[in-house]
C-alpha positions as CSV (number, residue, x, y, z in Angstrom):
1,M,0.1,0.0,0.0
2,W,2.7,2.5,1.0
3,F,4.4,1.6,-2.4
4,S,1.2,2.5,-4.3
5,I,1.0,5.8,-2.3
6,F,4.7,6.7,-3.0
7,L,4.0,6.0,-6.8
8,N,1.2,8.5,-6.8
9,S,3.1,11.1,-4.7
10,P,4.7,14.4,-6.1
11,I,8.0,13.2,-4.9
12,Y,7.9,10.2,-7.1
13,L,6.9,12.3,-10.1
14,L,9.6,14.8,-9.4
15,L,12.3,12.0,-9.0
16,I,11.1,10.6,-12.4
17,A,11.4,14.1,-14.0
18,L,14.8,14.5,-12.5
19,I,16.1,11.2,-13.7
20,L,14.8,12.0,-17.3
21,L,16.3,15.5,-17.1
22,I,19.8,14.0,-16.2
23,K,19.6,11.4,-19.0
24,W,18.6,14.1,-21.5
25,I,21.5,16.3,-20.4
26,R,24.0,13.5,-20.5
27,K,22.8,12.7,-24.1
28,N,23.2,16.3,-25.1
29,Q,26.7,16.3,-23.4
30,N,27.6,13.3,-25.8
31,Y,26.5,15.2,-28.9
32,F,29.9,16.3,-30.2
33,K,31.5,13.1,-28.9
34,D,29.0,11.2,-31.1
35,Q,29.9,13.5,-34.0
36,K,33.6,13.1,-33.6
37,I,33.9,16.8,-33.4
38,P,36.4,18.4,-30.7
39,Y,34.5,20.2,-28.0
40,L,34.9,22.3,-24.9
41,K,34.0,20.5,-21.6
42,S,31.9,22.8,-19.4
43,P,29.6,22.7,-16.4
44,V,26.5,20.7,-17.3
45,I,23.8,23.4,-16.7
46,L,25.4,26.7,-17.5
47,G,27.8,25.6,-20.3
48,A,30.8,27.4,-21.6
49,Y,29.9,30.8,-20.2
50,A,29.3,29.6,-16.6
51,D,32.2,31.9,-15.4
52,V,30.8,34.9,-17.1
53,A,27.3,34.4,-16.0
54,L,28.5,34.0,-12.4
55,G,30.6,37.3,-12.8
56,R,33.9,35.4,-12.3
57,E,35.2,36.2,-15.9
58,G,34.6,38.8,-18.5
59,V,33.1,37.7,-21.8
60,Y,36.0,39.2,-23.8
61,R,38.5,37.3,-21.9
62,K,36.3,34.2,-21.9
63,V,36.0,34.2,-25.7
64,E,39.9,34.8,-26.0
65,Q,40.5,31.8,-23.8
66,I,38.3,29.4,-25.8
67,Y,39.9,30.6,-28.9
68,N,43.4,30.3,-27.8
69,D,43.0,27.0,-25.9
70,I,46.1,24.9,-26.9
71,K,43.9,21.7,-27.3
72,F,42.2,23.3,-30.1
73,K,44.9,25.2,-31.7
74,D,44.7,23.7,-35.2
75,E,40.9,23.2,-35.2
76,K,38.6,25.1,-37.6
77,Y,35.7,24.9,-35.2
78,I,35.0,23.7,-31.5
79,G,31.8,22.3,-30.1
80,M,30.6,24.1,-27.0
81,F,27.5,24.2,-24.8
82,V,25.4,27.4,-24.6
83,F,23.7,26.5,-21.4
84,H,22.7,23.0,-22.2
85,K,22.4,23.4,-25.9
86,P,25.1,22.2,-28.4
87,G,26.7,25.1,-30.2
88,L,29.6,25.8,-32.6
89,F,32.6,28.1,-31.9
90,V,33.9,28.8,-35.4
91,K,37.6,29.8,-35.8
92,D,38.2,29.4,-39.6
93,L,37.8,32.3,-41.8
94,D,36.3,30.4,-44.7
95,I,33.6,28.8,-42.7
96,I,32.9,32.1,-41.0
97,K,32.6,33.7,-44.5
98,Q,30.2,30.8,-45.4
99,I,28.0,31.5,-42.3
100,L,27.9,35.2,-42.3
101,I,27.9,35.9,-46.1
102,T,27.7,33.0,-48.5
103,D,25.0,31.0,-46.9
104,F,23.3,34.0,-45.1
105,N,19.8,32.6,-45.7
106,S,20.7,29.6,-43.5
107,F,21.9,31.8,-40.7
108,N,19.8,35.0,-40.8
109,N,18.7,35.1,-37.3
110,R,20.8,35.9,-34.0
111,Y,20.8,33.5,-31.2
112,V,20.7,36.0,-28.4
113,A,17.5,36.5,-26.6
114,S,14.6,38.0,-28.7
115,N,11.9,37.2,-26.3
116,I,8.4,38.0,-27.6
117,H,7.4,38.8,-24.0
118,D,9.9,41.7,-23.8
119,P,8.4,44.4,-25.9
120,P,9.9,46.8,-27.1
121,G,13.3,45.1,-26.8
122,C,12.3,42.0,-28.8
123,Y,11.4,44.2,-31.9
124,Q,14.6,46.1,-32.1
125,L,16.6,45.7,-35.2
126,F,19.6,44.0,-33.8
127,L,17.6,41.1,-32.3
128,V,14.4,40.7,-34.2
129,K,14.0,37.6,-36.2
130,N,13.3,37.1,-39.9
131,P,11.1,37.9,-41.8
132,L,10.1,40.8,-39.6
133,W,13.9,41.7,-39.5
134,K,14.0,42.1,-43.2
135,T,10.9,44.4,-43.3
136,I,12.2,46.7,-40.5
137,R,15.8,46.8,-42.0
138,S,14.4,47.7,-45.5
139,K,12.4,50.7,-44.0
140,M,15.3,51.7,-41.7
141,T,18.0,51.7,-44.5
142,P,17.1,55.0,-46.1
143,F,17.9,56.8,-42.9
144,F,21.6,55.9,-43.3
145,S,21.8,56.8,-47.1
146,T,24.3,59.4,-48.1
147,V,21.6,62.0,-48.8
148,K,20.4,61.6,-45.1
149,L,23.8,61.5,-43.6
150,K,24.7,64.7,-45.5
151,A,21.5,66.3,-44.3
152,S,22.3,65.3,-40.6
153,Y,26.0,66.3,-40.8
154,N,25.4,70.0,-40.0
155,L,23.9,69.0,-36.7
156,I,26.7,66.6,-35.9
157,E,29.3,69.2,-36.7
158,K,27.4,71.9,-34.6
159,L,27.5,69.5,-31.7
160,G,31.1,68.9,-32.3
161,R,31.8,72.6,-31.9
162,D,29.8,72.5,-28.7
163,L,32.0,69.7,-27.5
164,N,35.1,71.7,-28.3
165,Y,33.6,74.8,-26.4
166,H,32.7,73.0,-23.3
167,I,36.3,71.6,-23.1
168,M,37.7,75.0,-23.7
169,I,35.8,76.8,-20.9
170,R,37.3,74.3,-18.4
171,F,40.6,76.2,-19.0
172,S,41.6,79.5,-17.3
173,D,44.3,81.9,-18.1
174,T,46.5,80.2,-15.5
175,H,45.6,76.6,-16.2
176,K,46.9,75.1,-19.4
177,K,46.3,71.5,-18.5
178,V,43.0,69.9,-17.2
179,E,42.2,66.5,-16.6
180,F,39.3,64.7,-18.2
181,N,37.4,61.3,-17.8
182,L,37.5,60.3,-21.5
183,K,34.4,58.0,-21.2
184,N,32.3,60.5,-19.6
185,L,33.2,63.3,-21.9
186,T,32.5,61.2,-25.1
187,D,29.3,59.7,-23.6
188,Y,27.9,63.2,-23.2
189,F,28.8,64.2,-26.8
190,F,27.3,61.1,-28.4
191,V,24.1,61.1,-26.5
192,D,23.6,64.7,-27.7
193,V,24.3,63.7,-31.2
194,I,21.8,60.7,-31.3
195,A,19.2,62.8,-29.6
196,S,19.5,65.5,-32.2
197,I,19.7,63.7,-35.4
198,A,17.5,60.8,-34.4
199,Y,14.7,62.3,-32.3
200,G,15.0,66.2,-33.0
201,V,15.7,66.8,-29.4
202,E,18.2,69.2,-27.8
203,A,19.4,67.0,-24.9
204,N,22.1,69.4,-23.7
205,T,24.0,66.5,-22.2
206,I,27.5,68.1,-22.5
207,K,26.2,71.3,-21.1
208,N,24.6,69.8,-18.0
209,S,27.0,66.9,-17.5
210,G,24.1,64.4,-17.8
211,G,20.3,64.6,-18.2
212,E,17.4,62.3,-18.8
213,F,18.6,61.3,-22.3
214,Y,22.0,60.2,-20.8
215,E,20.3,58.3,-18.0
216,A,18.1,56.5,-20.4
217,A,21.1,55.5,-22.5
218,N,23.5,54.9,-19.6
219,S,21.0,52.5,-17.8
220,I,20.9,50.1,-20.7
221,F,24.5,49.0,-20.1
222,D,24.7,50.0,-16.4
223,V,26.4,46.7,-15.2
224,K,27.6,48.4,-12.0
225,K,24.0,47.4,-10.8
226,I,24.6,43.6,-10.1
227,W,21.2,42.4,-11.3
228,R,21.4,44.4,-14.6
229,G,24.8,42.9,-15.3
230,F,23.4,39.4,-14.8
231,E,20.5,40.3,-16.8
232,L,22.6,41.4,-19.8
233,S,25.0,38.5,-19.5
234,S,22.1,36.0,-19.6
235,L,20.4,37.7,-22.6
236,F,23.7,37.5,-24.6
237,L,25.1,34.3,-23.3
238,I,22.4,32.2,-21.8
239,P,19.2,33.2,-23.4
240,Q,17.3,30.2,-22.1
241,I,17.6,31.6,-18.6
242,A,16.7,35.1,-19.8
243,K,13.5,33.8,-21.4
244,Y,12.6,32.0,-18.4
245,F,13.0,34.9,-16.0
246,G,11.6,37.5,-18.4
247,F,14.8,39.6,-18.5
248,Q,14.6,42.8,-20.6
249,I,16.9,44.2,-23.3
250,F,16.3,47.6,-22.3
251,S,16.3,48.7,-18.5
252,K,13.0,49.5,-16.8
253,F,14.1,53.1,-16.7
254,T,15.0,53.2,-20.4
255,T,11.7,51.6,-21.4
256,K,9.5,54.0,-19.2
257,F,11.4,57.0,-20.5
258,F,10.7,56.2,-24.1
259,Y,7.0,55.3,-23.5
260,D,6.6,58.5,-21.7
261,V,8.3,60.7,-24.3
262,M,8.0,59.1,-27.8
263,P,4.2,59.0,-28.3
264,D,3.9,62.7,-27.8
265,V,6.9,63.2,-30.0
266,I,5.5,61.2,-32.8
267,A,1.9,62.7,-32.4
268,E,3.3,66.2,-32.6
269,R,5.3,65.4,-35.6
270,K,2.2,63.9,-37.4
271,K,0.2,66.8,-36.4
272,S,2.8,69.6,-37.6
273,K,3.6,67.7,-40.7
274,I,7.1,69.1,-40.3
275,R,9.8,66.9,-41.8
276,R,13.3,66.9,-40.1
277,N,14.6,63.9,-42.0
278,D,15.4,62.2,-38.8
279,L,14.7,58.8,-37.2
280,I,11.1,59.9,-36.2
281,D,10.2,60.7,-39.8
282,T,11.4,57.1,-40.8
283,L,9.6,55.5,-37.9
284,I,6.3,57.3,-38.9
285,E,6.7,55.9,-42.5
286,L,7.6,52.4,-40.9
287,E,4.3,52.6,-38.9
288,D,2.2,53.5,-41.9
289,E,3.8,50.7,-44.1
290,L,4.3,48.0,-41.5
291,I,2.5,44.7,-41.8
292,P,-1.2,45.3,-41.6
293,E,-1.9,42.7,-39.1
294,H,0.0,44.3,-36.3
295,D,-2.3,46.4,-34.0
296,S,-1.4,49.9,-33.1
297,H,0.1,49.0,-29.7
298,T,2.5,46.5,-31.3
299,K,3.4,49.2,-34.0
300,L,4.3,51.5,-31.1
301,D,6.5,48.8,-29.5
302,M,8.3,48.3,-32.7
303,M,8.9,51.9,-33.2
304,I,10.2,52.3,-29.7
305,G,12.4,49.3,-30.1
306,Q,14.2,51.1,-33.0
307,V,14.4,54.3,-30.8
308,G,16.0,52.4,-28.0
309,I,18.5,50.4,-30.1
310,F,19.5,53.5,-32.1
311,L,20.4,55.2,-28.7
312,A,22.1,52.2,-27.3
313,A,24.2,51.3,-30.2
314,G,24.6,54.9,-31.6
315,Y,26.2,56.4,-28.3
316,E,27.9,53.5,-26.5
317,T,29.9,52.0,-29.4
318,S,31.1,55.4,-30.7
319,S,31.9,56.5,-27.3
320,S,34.0,53.4,-26.5
321,T,35.8,53.9,-29.8
322,T,36.6,57.5,-29.4
323,S,37.6,57.2,-25.8
324,F,40.0,54.1,-26.4
325,T,41.5,56.1,-29.4
326,L,42.4,59.1,-27.1
327,Y,43.7,56.9,-24.6
328,E,46.1,55.1,-27.0
329,L,47.2,58.5,-28.4
330,S,47.9,59.8,-24.9
331,K,50.3,56.8,-24.6
332,Q,51.9,57.3,-28.1
333,P,52.6,61.1,-28.6
334,D,54.3,60.4,-32.0
335,L,51.1,59.0,-33.5
336,Q,49.2,61.8,-32.0
337,N,51.5,64.5,-33.5
338,I,51.2,62.8,-37.0
339,L,47.3,62.8,-36.6
340,R,47.2,66.4,-35.4
341,D,49.4,67.4,-38.4
342,E,46.9,65.8,-40.7
343,I,44.0,67.5,-39.0
344,K,45.8,70.9,-39.1
345,D,46.4,70.4,-42.9
346,A,42.8,69.4,-43.6
347,L,41.4,72.5,-41.6
348,K,43.7,74.8,-43.5
349,K,42.6,73.4,-46.8
350,N,38.9,73.8,-45.8
351,E,39.2,77.1,-44.3
352,G,39.0,76.0,-40.6
353,K,35.8,74.0,-41.2
354,V,35.4,70.3,-40.4
355,T,33.6,69.3,-43.7
356,Y,31.4,66.2,-44.5
357,E,34.0,65.2,-47.0
358,M,36.8,65.1,-44.4
359,V,35.1,62.5,-42.3
360,S,32.9,60.5,-44.7
361,N,35.7,58.8,-46.7
362,S,39.1,57.5,-46.2
363,T,40.9,59.6,-48.8
364,E,40.6,63.1,-47.3
365,M,42.3,62.1,-44.0
366,P,43.8,58.6,-44.4
367,F,45.6,58.5,-41.2
368,L,42.6,59.5,-39.3
369,H,40.8,56.6,-40.8
370,Q,43.7,54.2,-40.1
371,I,43.6,55.3,-36.5
372,V,40.0,54.5,-36.1
373,L,40.2,51.1,-37.7
374,E,43.1,50.1,-35.5
375,T,41.0,51.1,-32.4
376,L,38.2,49.0,-33.7
377,R,40.5,46.1,-34.3
378,M,42.2,46.3,-30.8
379,Y,39.0,47.2,-28.9
380,S,36.2,45.3,-30.8
381,V,32.9,46.7,-29.6
382,L,31.5,43.2,-29.4
383,S,33.4,40.1,-28.2
384,F,31.6,37.9,-30.7
385,I,29.1,37.7,-33.6
386,D,26.4,35.2,-33.0
387,R,24.0,33.5,-35.4
388,E,21.3,30.8,-35.2
389,C,21.1,28.0,-38.0
390,T,17.7,28.3,-39.6
391,N,18.2,25.6,-42.1
392,S,20.5,22.7,-41.6
393,I,23.7,23.1,-43.8
394,T,27.0,21.1,-44.2
395,I,30.4,22.9,-43.7
396,D,34.1,21.8,-43.9
397,N,33.7,19.8,-47.0
398,G,30.9,17.5,-45.6
399,R,32.6,16.9,-42.3
400,F,29.9,18.4,-40.2
401,T,26.2,19.2,-40.6
402,I,25.0,22.1,-38.6
403,P,21.5,21.3,-37.5
404,K,18.6,23.7,-37.5
405,G,18.6,25.7,-34.3
406,M,22.2,25.4,-33.5
407,P,23.8,28.5,-32.0
408,I,26.9,29.8,-33.7
409,T,29.7,31.9,-32.2
410,V,32.2,33.8,-34.3
411,P,34.9,35.1,-31.8
412,L,35.4,38.6,-33.2
413,F,37.7,40.0,-30.4
414,A,40.0,37.0,-30.5
415,L,40.3,36.9,-34.2
416,C,41.3,40.5,-34.2
417,R,44.1,39.8,-31.7
418,D,45.4,36.7,-33.4
419,E,49.0,37.0,-34.4
420,K,48.3,34.7,-37.3
421,Y,46.4,37.6,-38.8
422,F,48.0,40.7,-37.2
423,E,51.7,41.0,-36.6
424,N,52.4,42.0,-33.0
425,P,48.6,42.2,-32.3
426,L,48.7,43.8,-28.8
427,K,50.5,46.8,-30.3
428,Y,48.4,49.7,-31.2
429,D,49.7,50.3,-34.8
430,P,47.5,52.2,-37.2
431,Y,50.2,51.6,-40.0
432,R,48.9,48.0,-40.4
433,F,45.8,49.6,-42.1
434,A,47.9,51.8,-44.6
435,P,47.5,51.1,-48.2
436,E,50.8,49.6,-48.5
437,N,50.2,47.1,-45.7
438,I,46.6,46.3,-45.6
439,H,47.0,43.5,-48.2
440,K,48.8,41.6,-45.2
441,I,45.5,41.4,-43.4
442,P,42.8,38.8,-44.7
443,P,40.0,40.7,-46.5
444,L,37.4,39.4,-44.1
445,L,39.2,41.0,-41.1
446,Q,40.0,44.3,-42.6
447,N,36.7,45.9,-41.5
448,V,35.0,43.3,-39.4
449,S,34.1,45.3,-36.2
450,F,30.7,46.3,-37.7
451,G,29.7,42.8,-38.6
452,L,29.7,41.0,-42.0
453,G,27.0,40.1,-44.4
454,Q,23.4,41.3,-44.5
455,R,23.0,41.6,-40.7
456,N,26.2,43.9,-40.4
457,C,25.6,47.1,-38.5
458,I,23.3,49.4,-40.4
459,G,24.8,52.5,-38.8
460,E,28.5,51.8,-39.8
461,R,29.0,55.1,-41.8
462,L,27.3,57.2,-39.2
463,G,29.3,55.7,-36.6
464,L,32.6,56.4,-38.3
465,I,31.5,60.0,-39.2
466,Q,30.5,61.0,-35.8
467,T,33.6,59.3,-34.2
468,K,35.9,61.2,-36.6
469,V,34.1,64.6,-35.9
470,A,34.6,64.1,-32.1
471,L,38.4,63.2,-32.6
472,I,39.0,66.2,-34.8
473,M,37.0,68.7,-32.6
474,I,39.1,67.5,-29.6
475,L,42.5,67.2,-31.1
476,K,42.5,70.4,-33.2
477,D,42.9,72.4,-30.0
478,F,44.2,70.0,-27.4
479,K,47.1,67.6,-27.0
480,I,46.1,64.4,-24.9
481,E,48.7,63.4,-22.3
482,A,48.8,60.4,-19.9
483,N,49.3,61.4,-16.2
484,E,49.9,59.4,-13.1
485,R,46.3,58.4,-12.9
486,T,46.1,57.1,-16.6
487,P,45.9,53.3,-16.5
488,A,49.1,51.7,-17.7
489,S,47.0,49.1,-19.6
490,I,43.4,48.4,-20.0
491,E,41.6,45.9,-17.9
492,F,38.0,45.1,-19.2
493,E,35.0,45.4,-17.0
494,K,34.0,41.8,-16.3
495,K,30.2,42.3,-16.5
496,A,30.1,44.4,-19.6
497,I,28.7,43.1,-22.9
498,I,30.0,46.0,-25.0
499,I,33.7,46.6,-24.4
500,H,34.4,48.9,-21.4
501,S,37.4,49.7,-19.3
502,A,37.1,48.6,-15.7
503,R,39.2,51.7,-14.6
504,K,38.5,55.4,-15.4
505,L,40.4,56.6,-18.4
506,L,41.8,59.8,-17.0
507,V,44.1,61.8,-19.0
508,D,45.2,65.5,-19.2
509,F,44.1,67.8,-22.0
510,V,46.7,70.5,-22.8
511,K,45.5,73.6,-24.7
512,D,47.3,73.7,-28.1
513,T,45.3,75.6,-30.7
514,F,46.2,75.3,-34.4
515,L,44.3,78.3,-35.8
């Protein structure tokens, strides 16, 4: 009788479920062994990124550790477990090209969390899945056309002059040297740029050293808050956990801010019928032409998703690139002098103006372009590019078939620091991107930081333009010098998903005006 009671008890059912779960996990763990594919052994539940999820290791260093693991030195790809799910860590450039470019239709989704229960985050362009991704991308692309970028440029250049002014007023007649926190300074500038060209708003972040737009942007990646750091790590590295707990791409503060602000901005723009050729105009067109079956609330979620990702990606990536560039130039004054001479010559040629042509191509200011490319190589904004296989496909001359649903990791950060592709990779050397040297770099890695293939960064040109404007507006009037508080080397913030220094990048600005 007692046995019969036990068989019908919750404990028995739980025990059976646990046994089945363990058997299923063990079967999963044998996946690559059965396929005769070398694989990384890792904790059963959390997988390869266990240390990152638990805050013991940063994602950049973890990706680099896996890539450089001596056991897999000559392997083209490695099996790994993302949470409990078998995934593929790809090292070979030909296979990477196949996944990201040649066979894009079989890898057109990202694997990182795009939880349908997380509006508006799940609708933003970076994460949204096909075919909705294709619809949104096609409607957003015109905003980044040459015509639109030229139309927006005067706003960027004006804010660049504001940046220069607010640095200048920190100096007095007796003080020729002032210390700045590079990341704070560049954060403020790029939040102002995005607020202006995207939303038609004067955020005055530089003037006020912060503000609501800055708080909305900063709170997205504020990993100093322990829970937010775990939330972001889970979304990018262990999406199964993120979906279970209902984690959000945008912070609660950011989400509330945009739901409070954007409906009124959109309504006023519709009512006034004034066109600013900004992101709001593009989103109104997107709303009008979006798939009819979406209700008005879902359309608003989609619009705010694009507003949020534009702010997140537009400010944080350019700010990191600019601050790391200035940091490296403070350590290498010879490079800084060469760049400042190029800036001086370009300004003289253009009557002291920072023109669109100076920053929109690589020929007007080639050394500046090389400098930015080298920063993007050495400090890749993202540690990896991810994809999800949407149609089973064979790689490596038939050796392995990637099944539908398998997550793919392309170790961007590690590839860009591999001595096989970059001589002395830990040295900051912009000359590697000079016309006479660039042929030494595999074509796939010559400009990989914005991604590859059809899901590359839609805002690449805008990012380069605004970064170059910031650098010119600073370096034309100021030398950057390291001081006793400048980090000797960069230690990455462990909890950061987008590259971030764990220590403040403090340097001295020395007034040294050209004109």
